[in-house]
Every structure is written in C-alpha cells, then in structure tokens.
SERO-4910 file (N, C-alpha, C, O; in steps of 0.05 Angstrom, whole numbers):
BEGIN
 pado doro    nc1    nc2    nc3   cac1   cac2   cac3    cc1    cc2    cc3    oc1    oc2    oc3
  Met    A   2446   1528    648   2454   1504    664   2478   1490    651   2479   1487    626
  Cys    A   2496   1481    667   2519   1467    657   2517   1437    664   2514   1431    688
  Ala    A   2518   1420    645   2515   1392    650   2540   1380    663   2562   1388    655
  Pro    A   2538   1363    682   2561   1351    695   2575   1331    677   2563   1321    658
  Ser    A   2600   1326    682   2615   1307    666   2604   1279    671   2593   1273    693
  Arg    A   2606   1261    652   2598   1234    656   2617   1220    675   2641   1227    677
  Trp    A   2607   1201    691   2623   1187    710   2647   1174    697   2645   1161    676
  Gly    A   2670   1177    710   2695   1165    699   2710   1184    681   2734   1179    675
  Glu    A   2698   1207    673   2712   1226    657   2722   1249    675   2707   1259    691
  Thr    A   2747   1255    673   2758   1278    688   2770   1298    669   2781   1291    648
  Met    A   2768   1323    677   2780   1344    661   2809   1348    670   2814   1357    693
  Ala    A   2828   1342    653   2856   1346    659   2861   1376    663   2848   1393    650
  Leu    A   2879   1383    681   2886   1411    685   2904   1422    663   2907   1446    661
  Asn    A   2916   1404    648   2934   1412    627   2921   1432    608   2899   1426    597
  Gly    A   2933   1455    603   2923   1475    584   2904   1495    597   2896   1514    583
  Lys    A   2896   1491    622   2878   1509    635   2894   1533    646   2919   1532    649
  Thr    A   2880   1555    652   2893   1579    662   2883   1585    690   2859   1584    695
  Ala    A   2901   1592    708   2894   1598    735   2905   1625    744   2927   1633    735
  Ile    A   2890   1638    761   2901   1661    776   2904   1653    805   2886   1641    817
  Val    A   2928   1658    816   2933   1652    844   2943   1678    857   2964   1688    850
  Thr    A   2927   1688    876   2935   1713    890   2953   1707    913   2952   1685    925
  Gly    A   2969   1726    921   2988   1722    943   3007   1700    937   3013   1684    956
  Ala    A   3016   1698    913   3032   1674    904   3062   1679    901   3075   1663    889
  Ala    A   3071   1701    912   3100   1706    910   3116   1689    929   3140   1687    927
  Gly    A   3102   1677    948   3116   1659    968   3096   1642    982   3072   1643    977
  Gly    A   3106   1625    999   3089   1608   1017   3070   1590   1002   3077   1577    983
  Ile    A   3046   1588   1013   3026   1569   1002   3019   1577    974   3016   1559    957
  Gly    A   3016   1602    968   3009   1611    941   3029   1603    921   3022   1594    899
  Tyr    A   3055   1605    927   3077   1597    910   3075   1567    905   3078   1558    882
  Ala    A   3070   1552    926   3069   1522    923   3046   1514    905   3048   1495    890
  Ile    A   3023   1528    907   3000   1523    890   3007   1529    861   3000   1514    843
  Ala    A   3019   1552    857   3027   1560    829   3046   1539    818   3043   1531    794
  Glu    A   3065   1530    834   3084   1510    824   3070   1484    817   3075   1472    796
  Arg    A   3051   1475    834   3037   1450    829   3020   1453    803   3019   1435    787
  Phe    A   3007   1476    800   2991   1480    776   3008   1479    751   3000   1467    731
  Leu    A   3031   1491    752   3049   1491    729   3058   1462    722   3060   1455    699
  Arg    A   3063   1447    743   3071   1419    739   3048   1402    727   3053   1382    714
  Glu    A   3024   1411    732   3000   1398    720   2995   1407    692   2976   1398    679
  Gly    A   3012   1426    681   3008   1435    654   2991   1460    651   2983   1467    629
  Met    A   2985   1473    673   2969   1497    672   2986   1522    667   3010   1522    671
  Arg    A   2972   1543    657   2985   1569    655   2976   1585    679   2953   1584    687
  Val    A   2995   1599    691   2989   1611    717   2996   1641    718   3017   1649    709
  Val    A   2977   1656    728   2981   1685    733   2985   1688    763   2967   1682    779
  Ile    A   3008   1697    771   3014   1703    799   3008   1732    805   3017   1750    791
  Ala    A   2992   1736    825   2986   1764    834   2996   1767    862   2993   1750    880
  Asp    A   3010   1790    867   3020   1795    894   3026   1825    896   3031   1839    876
  Ile    A   3025   1835    920   3031   1864    925   3061   1869    924   3069   1892    920
  Asp    A   3077   1848    929   3106   1851    930   3118   1846    902   3122   1823    894
  Ala    A   3124   1867    888   3133   1864    860   3160   1851    858   3164   1834    841
  Gln    A   3178   1858    876   3205   1846    875   3204   1816    880   3217   1801    866
  Lys    A   3189   1809    900   3187   1780    906   3172   1765    885   3178   1742    878
  Gly    A   3152   1779    873   3137   1766    851   3153   1761    827   3151   1740    814
  Glu    A   3171   1780    819   3188   1776    796   3208   1753    801   3214   1738    783
  Arg    A   3218   1751    826   3236   1729    832   3221   1702    830   3233   1683    820
  Ala    A   3196   1702    839   3181   1677    837   3177   1669    808   3179   1645    802
  Val    A   3171   1688    791   3167   1681    763   3193   1670    750   3192   1650    735
  Lys    A   3215   1681    757   3241   1671    747   3246   1642    755   3257   1626    740
  Asp    A   3238   1636    780   3241   1609    790   3222   1589    777   3228   1566    773
  Leu    A   3198   1599    771   3176   1581    762   3174   1579    731   3163   1559    721
  Glu    A   3185   1598    717   3181   1598    688   3193   1574    674   3186   1567    651
  Lys    A   3212   1560    687   3224   1536    675   3203   1513    675   3207   1493    661
  Leu    A   3182   1516    690   3161   1495    691   3139   1499    671   3124   1480    665
  Gly    A   3136   1524    661   3114   1529    642   3109   1559    640   3125   1576    647
  Gln    A   3085   1565    629   3078   1593    624   3067   1606    650   3047   1597    661
  Val    A   3081   1627    659   3074   1640    683   3078   1670    680   3097   1679    667
  Leu    A   3060   1685    691   3060   1715    689   3057   1726    717   3040   1716    733
  Phe    A   3072   1747    723   3068   1761    749   3054   1788    744   3060   1803    726
  Val    A   3034   1794    761   3019   1819    760   3019   1831    788   3009   1818    807
  Lys    A   3030   1854    791   3028   1867    817   2999   1876    822   2987   1890    805
  Ala    A   2988   1869    845   2960   1876    850   2955   1876    880   2964   1858    895
  Asp    A   2940   1896    889   2929   1897    916   2900   1887    913   2883   1902    902
  Val    A   2895   1863    922   2868   1851    917   2845   1866    930   2822   1861    923
  Gly    A   2852   1883    949   2831   1899    962   2823   1924    948   2806   1939    957
  Lys    A   2834   1928    924   2828   1952    908   2816   1944    881   2827   1928    867
  Ser    A   2793   1955    875   2778   1947    851   2794   1951    825   2793   1935    807
  Leu    A   2808   1974    824   2824   1980    800   2846   1959    795   2850   1950    773
  Asp    A   2859   1951    817   2880   1931    814   2868   1904    805   2880   1890    789
  Val    A   2844   1898    815   2831   1873    807   2824   1874    778   2827   1854    763
  His    A   2814   1897    769   2807   1900    740   2832   1896    723   2831   1883    702
  Asn    A   2855   1908    731   2879   1906    716   2890   1877    717   2902   1868    697
  Leu    A   2886   1863    739   2894   1835    741   2879   1818    721   2891   1802    706
  Met    A   2853   1822    720   2836   1807    701   2845   1813    672   2848   1795    656
  Ala    A   2849   1838    666   2856   1846    639   2883   1834    631   2887   1825    608
  Ser    A   2902   1834    649   2929   1823    644   2927   1793    639   2941   1783    621
  Ala    A   2911   1779    655   2908   1750    652   2896   1743    625   2906   1725    611
  Ile    A   2875   1758    617   2862   1752    592   2879   1760    568   2880   1746    548
  Asp    A   2893   1783    571   2911   1791    549   2933   1771    545   2941   1765    522
  Ala    A   2944   1760    566   2967   1741    565   2958   1713    555   2972   1702    538
  Phe    A   2936   1703    566   2929   1675    561   2902   1671    548   2895   1649    541
  Gly    A   2886   1692    546   2861   1691    532   2838   1677    547   2816   1674    537
  Asp    A   2843   1668    572   2823   1653    586   2829   1653    616   2852   1658    624
  Ile    A   2809   1646    632   2813   1640    661   2795   1617    667   2771   1617    660
  Asp    A   2806   1596    680   2790   1573    687   2789   1569    718   2769   1559    728
  Val    A   2810   1577    731   2812   1572    760   2822   1597    775   2840   1611    765
  Leu    A   2810   1602    797   2820   1624    815   2826   1612    842   2811   1596    853
  Val    A   2850   1619    853   2856   1613    881   2859   1639    896   2879   1654    892
  Asn    A   2840   1645    913   2841   1669    930   2858   1664    954   2848   1656    975
  Asn    A   2885   1668    951   2903   1660    972   2915   1684    987   2925   1681   1010
  Ala    A   2913   1708    976   2926   1732    989   2915   1736   1017   2890   1736   1021
  Gly    A   2933   1740   1036   2924   1744   1063   2946   1756   1080   2970   1751   1075
  Ile    A   2938   1772   1100   2957   1784   1119   2947   1780   1147   2924   1773   1151
  Val    A   2965   1784   1166   2958   1782   1195   2966   1807   1209   2983   1822   1200
  His    A   2954   1812   1232   2962   1834   1249   2956   1825   1278   2933   1822   1286
  Ala    A   2978   1822   1294   2975   1813   1321   2970   1837   1340   2986   1856   1341
  Ala    A   2948   1836   1355   2942   1855   1375   2919   1845   1393   2901   1832   1383
  Asp    A   2920   1851   1418   2899   1843   1436   2873   1858   1428   2875   1881   1418
  Phe    A   2850   1846   1433   2825   1858   1426   2822   1887   1437   2812   1904   1423
  Leu    A   2830   1891   1461   2828   1918   1474   2847   1938   1462   2842   1962   1465
  Asp    A   2868   1929   1449   2888   1947   1438   2887   1951   1408   2900   1968   1397
  Leu    A   2872   1934   1394   2871   1934   1365   2861   1961   1354   2841   1971   1363
  Lys    A   2876   1972   1335   2868   1997   1323   2849   1992   1299   2851   1972   1285
  Glu    A   2831   2011   1295   2811   2008   1274   2824   2005   1247   2815   1989   1231
  Glu    A   2845   2020   1241   2858   2019   1215   2871   1992   1210   2872   1982   1187
  Asp    A   2881   1979   1231   2893   1952   1228   2871   1931   1223   2875   1912   1208
  Phe    A   2849   1934   1237   2826   1916   1232   2817   1918   1203   2813   1898   1190
  Asp    A   2814   1943   1194   2804   1948   1167   2824   1937   1146   2816   1926   1126
  Arg    A   2850   1940   1151   2871   1932   1132   2870   1902   1128   2872   1893   1105
  Val    A   2868   1887   1149   2867   1858   1147   2842   1848   1133   2844   1831   1115
  Leu    A   2819   1860   1140   2794   1851   1126   2794   1860   1097   2781   1846   1081
  Gln    A   2807   1882   1091   2807   1891   1063   2821   1871   1045   2812   1866   1023
  Val    A   2843   1860   1055   2858   1841   1039   2845   1813   1040   2839   1801   1020
  Asn    A   2841   1803   1065   2833   1775   1068   2804   1770   1060   2798   1748   1048
  Leu    A   2786   1788   1065   2758   1783   1059   2747   1799   1035   2736   1788   1017
  Lys    A   2751   1825   1036   2743   1842   1013   2758   1834    988   2746   1833    966
  Gly    A   2784   1828    991   2799   1820    968   2789   1794    955   2787   1792    931
  Ala    A   2781   1775    972   2770   1750    962   2744   1755    948   2738   1742    928
  Phe    A   2728   1773    959   2703   1780    946   2707   1794    919   2695   1786    899
  Leu    A   2725   1814    918   2729   1829    893   2740   1811    871   2730   1811    848
  Val    A   2761   1796    877   2773   1779    856   2754   1756    849   2751   1748    826
  Gly    A   2741   1745    870   2722   1723    865   2699   1732    847   2690   1717    829
  Gln    A   2688   1756    852   2666   1766    836   2674   1771    807   2660   1765    789
  Ala    A   2698   1782    804   2708   1789    777   2712   1763    761   2704   1762    738
  Val    A   2725   1743    773   2729   1718    759   2702   1703    754   2698   1692    733
  Ala    A   2685   1704    774   2659   1691    771   2643   1703    748   2630   1688    732
  Arg    A   2643   1729    745   2629   1741    722   2640   1732    696   2625   1727    677
  Phe    A   2667   1729    695   2680   1720    670   2671   1691    664   2665   1684    642
  Leu    A   2671   1674    685   2665   1646    682   2635   1642    674   2629   1625    657
  Val    A   2618   1658    686   2589   1656    679   2585   1663    650   2570   1649    636
  Glu    A   2597   1684    641   2595   1692    613   2605   1670    594   2594   1665    573
  Lys    A   2627   1657    602   2638   1635    586   2619   1612    585   2615   1600    564
  Val    A   2607   1605    608   2588   1583    608   2564   1589    591   2554   1572    577
  Gln    A   2554   1614    592   2531   1621    576   2536   1620    546   2518   1619    530
  Lys    A   2562   1621    539   2569   1619    511   2576   1590    503   2584   1584    481
  Gly    A   2571   1571    522   2576   1543    516   2602   1532    525   2609   1510    519
  Gly    A   2618   1549    539   2644   1540    548   2643   1524    574   2622   1522    586
  Pro    A   2666   1513    582   2666   1497    607   2665   1514    632   2675   1537    632
  Ala    A   2653   1504    652   2653   1517    678   2680   1515    692   2695   1496    686
  Gly    A   2686   1534    709   2712   1533    723   2708   1528    753   2687   1520    762
  Ala    A   2729   1534    768   2729   1530    796   2742   1553    811   2762   1564    801
  Ile    A   2732   1560    834   2743   1580    851   2750   1567    878   2734   1553    890
  Ile    A   2774   1573    888   2784   1562    913   2792   1585    931   2810   1601    924
  Asn    A   2779   1587    954   2786   1608    974   2803   1596    995   2801   1573   1003
  Met    A   2821   1613   1006   2839   1603   1027   2828   1612   1054   2829   1636   1061
  Ser    A   2818   1593   1069   2808   1598   1096   2830   1591   1116   2853   1594   1110
  Ser    A   2822   1581   1139   2841   1574   1160   2826   1560   1182   2802   1562   1185
  Val    A   2841   1544   1199   2828   1533   1222   2819   1556   1241   2802   1552   1258
  Asn    A   2831   1580   1237   2823   1603   1253   2795   1613   1246   2784   1630   1260
  Ala    A   2783   1602   1226   2755   1608   1219   2737   1594   1239   2714   1603   1243
  Val    A   2746   1574   1252   2730   1558   1271   2736   1565   1300   2718   1570   1316
  Phe    A   2762   1565   1307   2769   1573   1333   2783   1600   1332   2791   1609   1311
  Ala    A   2787   1613   1355   2798   1640   1356   2824   1641   1371   2829   1625   1390
  Ile    A   2841   1660   1363   2865   1666   1378   2862   1695   1387   2857   1713   1371
  Ala    A   2865   1700   1413   2859   1726   1425   2873   1749   1412   2862   1771   1410
  Asn    A   2898   1745   1403   2913   1768   1392   2913   1768   1362   2929   1782   1349
  Gln    A   2895   1752   1350   2892   1752   1320   2863   1758   1313   2849   1742   1300
  Val    A   2853   1780   1323   2825   1787   1320   2816   1790   1291   2799   1775   1282
  Pro    A   2828   1808   1275   2819   1812   1248   2823   1787   1230   2807   1782   1212
  Tyr    A   2845   1773   1235   2851   1749   1219   2829   1728   1224   2818   1717   1204
  Ser    A   2823   1723   1249   2802   1703   1255   2775   1711   1244   2761   1694   1233
  Val    A   2768   1737   1246   2743   1747   1236   2742   1744   1205   2722   1736   1194
  Ser    A   2764   1751   1192   2765   1750   1163   2762   1722   1153   2749   1718   1132
  Lys    A   2775   1703   1166   2773   1675   1156   2746   1663   1161   2736   1646   1146
  Gly    A   2733   1671   1183   2705   1663   1187   2687   1674   1164   2670   1660   1155
  Gly    A   2693   1698   1156   2679   1710   1134   2684   1696   1108   2666   1693   1091
  Val    A   2709   1687   1104   2716   1672   1079   2699   1646   1077   2691   1639   1056
  Asn    A   2695   1633   1100   2679   1608   1099   2650   1614   1090   2639   1600   1074
  Gln    A   2639   1636   1101   2612   1644   1092   2611   1653   1064   2592   1647   1049
  Leu    A   2632   1668   1056   2634   1677   1028   2634   1654   1009   2622   1654    988
  Thr    A   2649   1633   1017   2651   1609   1001   2624   1596    996   2617   1588    974
  Lys    A   2608   1595   1018   2581   1583   1016   2563   1599    998   2549   1588    981
  Val    A   2562   1626   1002   2543   1641    985   2552   1642    956   2535   1642    938
  Met    A   2578   1643    951   2588   1641    923   2580   1615    911   2571   1614    888
  Ala    A   2583   1593    926   2577   1566    915   2547   1564    908   2541   1553    887
  Leu    A   2530   1575    925   2501   1573    919   2494   1590    895   2478   1582    878
  Ser    A   2506   1614    893   2500   1632    871   2510   1621    844   2496   1624    824
  Leu    A   2532   1607    845   2545   1598    820   2539   1569    812   2546   1560    790
  Ala    A   2526   1555    830   2520   1526    825   2503   1522    799   2508   1503    785
  Pro    A   2483   1540    794   2467   1536    769   2484   1537    743   2475   1527    722
  Tyr    A   2508   1548    745   2525   1550    722   2546   1528    721   2563   1527    703
  Gly    A   2546   1511    741   2565   1490    743   2592   1498    754   2612   1483    753
  Ile    A   2594   1523    763   2619   1534    774   2621   1526    804   2603   1533    820
  Arg    A   2642   1513    811   2645   1503    838   2662   1523    855   2682   1534    845
  Val    A   2655   1527    880   2670   1544    898   2674   1529    924   2655   1521    938
  Asn    A   2699   1525    931   2706   1512    956   2729   1527    970   2741   1545    958
  Ala    A   2735   1519    994   2757   1532   1009   2775   1511   1022   2767   1488   1026
  Ile    A   2799   1519   1027   2818   1503   1042   2824   1517   1068   2829   1541   1069
  Gly    A   2824   1502   1090   2830   1513   1116   2855   1501   1128   2853   1481   1142
  Pro    A   2878   1513   1122   2903   1501   1133   2905   1505   1163   2895   1524   1174
  Gly    A   2920   1486   1175   2928   1490   1203   2956   1503   1203   2960   1522   1188
  Ser    A   2974   1493   1219   3001   1504   1220   3018   1494   1197   3024   1470   1195
  Ile    A   3025   1512   1178   3040   1505   1154   3067   1519   1154   3068   1542   1162
  Met    A   3088   1505   1145   3115   1516   1146   3118   1538   1124   3127   1532   1102
  Thr    A   3111   1562   1131   3115   1585   1113   3132   1606   1128   3138   1603   1151
  Asp    A   3139   1627   1114   3153   1649   1127   3138   1660   1150   3150   1669   1170
  Met    A   3112   1661   1148   3095   1671   1170   3098   1655   1195   3095   1666   1217
  Leu    A   3104   1629   1192   3106   1612   1216   3135   1608   1224   3141   1597   1246
  Ala    A   3154   1616   1208   3182   1610   1213   3192   1621   1240   3206   1606   1254
  Ser    A   3184   1645   1247   3194   1656   1272   3182   1641   1296   3196   1638   1316
  Val    A   3158   1631   1293   3146   1615   1314   3160   1589   1317   3165   1579   1338
  Asn    A   3165   1577   1294   3178   1550   1293   3206   1551   1305   3216   1531   1315
  Ala    A   3219   1575   1302   3247   1578   1312   3248   1579   1343   3269   1575   1354
  Asp    A   3225   1585   1355   3223   1586   1384   3215   1558   1394   3192   1550   1390
  Pro    A   3232   1544   1408   3226   1516   1417   3200   1515   1433   3184   1496   1430
  Glu    A   3195   1534   1451   3171   1534   1467   3146   1538   1450   3126   1524   1454
  Ala    A   3148   1557   1431   3125   1561   1413   3120   1537   1395   3098   1530   1390
  Arg    A   3142   1525   1386   3140   1502   1368   3127   1478   1383   3109   1465   1372
  Asn    A   3135   1474   1408   3123   1453   1424   3094   1458   1429   3078   1439   1430
  Arg    A   3086   1483   1432   3058   1490   1436   3042   1483   1411   3020   1473   1414
  Ile    A   3053   1488   1388   3039   1481   1363   3036   1450   1361   3015   1440   1355
  Leu    A   3058   1436   1366   3058   1407   1362   3040   1394   1383   3029   1372   1378
  Ser    A   3038   1406   1407   3022   1394   1428   2992   1393   1421   2977   1377   1432
  Arg    A   2984   1410   1402   2956   1410   1394   2952   1399   1365   2932   1404   1353
  Thr    A   2973   1385   1355   2972   1374   1329   2976   1344   1331   2999   1335   1333
  Pro    A   2955   1328   1330   2957   1299   1333   2977   1285   1315   2990   1265   1323
  Met    A   2981   1295   1290   3000   1283   1272   3029   1289   1280   3047   1277   1269
  Gly    A   3033   1307   1299   3059   1312   1310   3079   1326   1292   3103   1324   1297
  Arg    A   3070   1340   1272   3088   1355   1255   3074   1379   1243   3049   1381   1243
  Ile    A   3090   1398   1233   3079   1421   1219   3075   1414   1189   3093   1400   1178
  Gly    A   3054   1423   1177   3048   1416   1149   3066   1431   1130   3079   1451   1137
  Glu    A   3067   1421   1105   3083   1434   1084   3065   1447   1064   3043   1437   1059
  Pro    A   3074   1470   1052   3058   1483   1032   3049   1465   1009   3027   1468    998
  Arg    A   3066   1446   1001   3059   1428    979   3035   1411    985   3020   1402    967
  Glu    A   3030   1406   1011   3007   1390   1019   2981   1406   1015   2960   1394   1009
  Ile    A   2982   1432   1018   2959   1448   1012   2955   1451    982   2933   1451    972
  Ala    A   2978   1452    968   2977   1454    939   2963   1429    927   2949   1431    906
  Ser    A   2968   1406    939   2955   1381    929   2925   1383    931   2910   1374    913
  Ile    A   2915   1395    953   2886   1398    956   2875   1418    935   2854   1413    924
  Ala    A   2890   1439    930   2882   1459    910   2880   1446    883   2861   1452    868
  Ala    A   2899   1429    876   2899   1416    850   2874   1398    848   2861   1396    826
  Phe    A   2867   1384    869   2844   1367    869   2818   1384    866   2801   1377    849
  Leu    A   2816   1405    881   2792   1422    879   2789   1436    852   2767   1441    843
  Ala    A   2811   1441    839   2811   1454    813   2803   1435    791   2794   1443    769
  Ser    A   2805   1409    796   2800   1389    775   2771   1378    777   2757   1383    796
  Asp    A   2764   1364    756   2737   1351    755   2736   1326    773   2714   1314    776
  Asp    A   2758   1319    786   2756   1298    806   2740   1307    830   2730   1291    845
  Ala    A   2737   1334    833   2720   1345    854   2694   1356    842   2683   1376    852
  Ser    A   2684   1343    821   2661   1353    806   2635   1356    821   2617   1371    813
  Tyr    A   2632   1342    844   2607   1343    859   2611   1356    886   2596   1353    905
  Leu    A   2633   1372    888   2641   1384    913   2639   1414    910   2654   1426    894
  Thr    A   2622   1427    925   2620   1456    925   2609   1466    951   2593   1453    965
  Gly    A   2618   1490    959   2609   1503    984   2622   1492   1008   2612   1497   1031
  Gln    A   2644   1477   1005   2656   1463   1028   2683   1476   1035   2697   1488   1018
  Thr    A   2691   1473   1060   2718   1480   1069   2732   1454   1078   2722   1441   1096
  Ile    A   2754   1449   1065   2770   1425   1072   2792   1434   1090   2809   1450   1083
  Tyr    A   2793   1422   1114   2813   1430   1134   2837   1410   1133   2833   1386   1136
  Ala    A   2860   1421   1128   2885   1406   1128   2902   1416   1151   2917   1435   1149
  Asp    A   2898   1402   1174   2909   1413   1199   2923   1392   1216   2928   1398   1240
  Gly    A   2928   1369   1206   2941   1348   1221   2925   1338   1245   2935   1327   1264
  Gly    A   2898   1342   1243   2880   1332   1264   2875   1352   1286   2864   1345   1306
  Arg    A   2882   1377   1281   2880   1397   1302   2851   1403   1310   2844   1405   1334
  Leu    A   2834   1407   1291   2806   1415   1297   2791   1395   1314   2776   1403   1332
  Pro    A   2794   1369   1309   2779   1350   1325   2789   1347   1354   2776   1336   1371
  Leu    A   2812   1358   1359   2825   1355   1385   2814   1374   1406   2813   1398   1401
  Asn    A   2807   1364   1429   2798   1381   1451   2816   1379   1476   2807   1385   1498
  Tyr    A   2840   1371   1471   2861   1369   1492   2888   1371   1478   2889   1373   1454
  Thr    A   2909   1372   1493   2936   1372   1481   2947   1344   1482   2940   1328   1499
  Val    A   2965   1338   1463   2977   1312   1462   3005   1312   1474   3018   1333   1474
  Glu    A   3013   1289   1484   3039   1287   1496   3060   1287   1474   3058   1274   1454
  Leu    A   3081   1303   1479   3103   1305   1459   3124   1285   1464   3131   1278   1487
  Lys    A   3136   1275   1442   3159   1257   1444   3184   1274   1449   3187   1295   1437
  Ala    A   3201   1265   1466   3226   1279   1471   3243   1280   1446   3245   1260   1432
  Asp    A   3256   1303   1441   3273   1305   1417   3297   1288   1421   3309   1286   1443
  Glu    A   3305   1275   1400   3329   1257   1401   3353   1273   1392   3352   1287   1372
  Asp    A   3375   1271   1407   3400   1285   1400   3413   1271   1377   3435   1280   1368
***
C-alpha cells in the first residue's frame, strides 16, 4: 500500500521522467513540451521516425528529451521503448498513452483490416504500454519508491458516435473502460490512472476540416465556447493529472471540449467580421 501525501504537499514534476506516445506532433508534442517546461525528462515515442527526430531537435532546448521509434501495437516495440527509457533516464514516473489514428469509412463499407489497424494502435497500444509501465511502477512502489501516474487519451467520441468513424469511436469507448479497470487494479499501489477526452482541437488531423468553412461552422455550431481548442490546453490537463495536485483523482475521464458534450442542440454562430 502506498500512503497518500499529506494535505498541502504536492509533488513537483521537476526531475520526473515521462513517456509520451504519439508525441511527434499535435497533442502529444504539446504535452511533451509542457512536461519539459515543468522540468521533466521526456521520452517521445512515435511511429514516424523523421518527424520524431525533428520534434526532439525542437524540444531539446527545453530539457532532456529522447525519441524512440515505436509501434505501440507491437509488444516488441513496447519492450524496446521501456528499455530505452530506463537506459536513458533510469526511471519512469508518468505515462501518457496518446498515440492514435483514425480511418474514415461508413459502417457498411469498413474493411476488417482497417478496423483492426485502428484498434491495434488506439486500444491495444494503450493496453500494452500501460501494462508495461504499470508493472514497472508497481515494482518501484513495492521497493518503497513513489507511485506514478498514467494518463490515457480518450475523446468525446467515446460518448457519442460519428457514423464514418466506426473504429475510432469504438476504440475510444474502450479506452474509457480500460482507464477504469487499470485504475481499480493499480489503486492499492497508489498509482493513479485517468484519461483526457478532447473535443475539437487544432491539430494536423483537424486542419483540413478547419480549412473548409462549412465544416468549420459545423464544428463551431456544436461548441458552446465558440472556438476550437488548442493542444496546449490539453497539455495543461495532462500536467495536472501527472502531478500530486490530482492525488485523489483516479479512474476518471476529463472532457475538454468547449462544452460540446452537455449540448443537445446547435448554437447560433456569430457572423464573421471582415
């Protein structure tokens, strides 16, 4: 059993080590950047080696950062990721399971291999990396070390569905349940597991949609705050969940969606000003 911190005491993130998957760009990159600014050492994992190396060059001015090419849906890659992190920094305190992909297709047209591919990365990947890091953290706690935190990346699509995003919606619903079972399993060790469920965030994945005025208006019409979120806003939640400021929070999904989930109608848009 791991004893909780006394009230008023918080564990600074400075000096801690984090693994962030899918961090060569987008939300993962923003989280890695925020962690580095908090004084953490960060291991970036991504399938895109070229993009990952560029990310490291941009981020290394902020602190200690390492890139490891990894397909999170493959056990061997996960093993190598863990080994690289421990070899480089000697420890792991925080995991952010951010790696994710999408595949658009109507339910009637979706191919089996595309369904499998999305679930392998988004759900199986979160399980494989989460289990590997959890085993490391449990062993550390049993030796008297501090407990860590695991953060899974969910989505508002875990709650509602988009007809042409079948495997993505299914995978994110699975991530919510995975978060709960992990949290229950690891609670006796003081290891916290939570998830973040972003709404529409300004990433490369959303750029093409945002460039289409009709599609952008459709997004904003269902977003009460009237704007698209920024990756740094998700990174702020990740920093909170990684810290002892969230010491009594586990098994939860925090939705950062500009008010989208509570909305059961569309909102009137303000006319663009020239």
